[in-house]
N, C-alpha and C positions, 0 to 999 in steps of 0.2 A: 377347622379342627384338623389335627395331624392325622395322617393315615398310618396304618399299622407298620408299613415298611420304614417310614421316617422315624417312628417311635423306636423300632428295633435298631435302626442305625444309631440313634442317640444312645440307646442302651449299650451298644457295642463301643461307642466312643467313650462312654463313662467307664466301662470295664477296662479299656485301654489306658485311660487316665489313672485308674487305680494301680495298674501294673507299673506305669511310669513313676508314680509317686513312691511305690515300694522300692523300685530299683534306685531311685534318686536317694532315698534314705540309706539303702545299703551301701551305696557308693560314696556317701558323705556329702552329697550335693545339697541336701537340705537337712534341717534338724528334725528330731522327733516331734517337736511342737509344731513345726511347719507342716510336716507330713500329716500329723493328726488333725489339724485344723482343716486342711484342704480335703483330706480323706473323708472327714465327717460331712462336709458339704457335698462331695461327690456321692457318698452313700445315700444321703437324703434325696438328692435329685434322682438317683437310680431307683430308689423305692417308689418315688412319685411316678416315674415312667412305667415301671412294672404295674403299679396300681392302675394307671390309665389304660394300659394294654389289656389288663384283666377285665376292666369295666367294658371296654369295647367288645371283647370276645363274648362276654356274658350277654350284653345287649343283642349282639348278632345272633347268639344261640337261641335267645327267647323272642326273636322276631322284631326286635326294636332297632332303632337307628343308632349305629355305633357312634355317629357324629354327635349324638347327644351326651356322650360321656364327657366329663369335665375333669381337668386336673385338680386334684384335691390339695388342700393346704398341707404343709409339713406337719402341723399339729395333728391333723386328722390321720394322715398316713402313718406317722411315727407313733401315734398314740393308740393305734389299733391293737387290741389284745386277743382277737380271735373270737 
């Protein structure tokens, strides 16, 4: 299971990718459709990383093993309504 720092590193990389995509769109290097498709993928992965990190923190807070946290499916993470 991934450790918190590696999850945080991945989150940072995905945020950097978002910024690169937006810059590439502004400079005309990619089309809006290309930016949208890749950005959607990045956003989903980012949501899944945040979800995993929150699970790990909650398990730790309540005396459980954070390594028992699992990456949840896109459908689960993106379908969450609160």
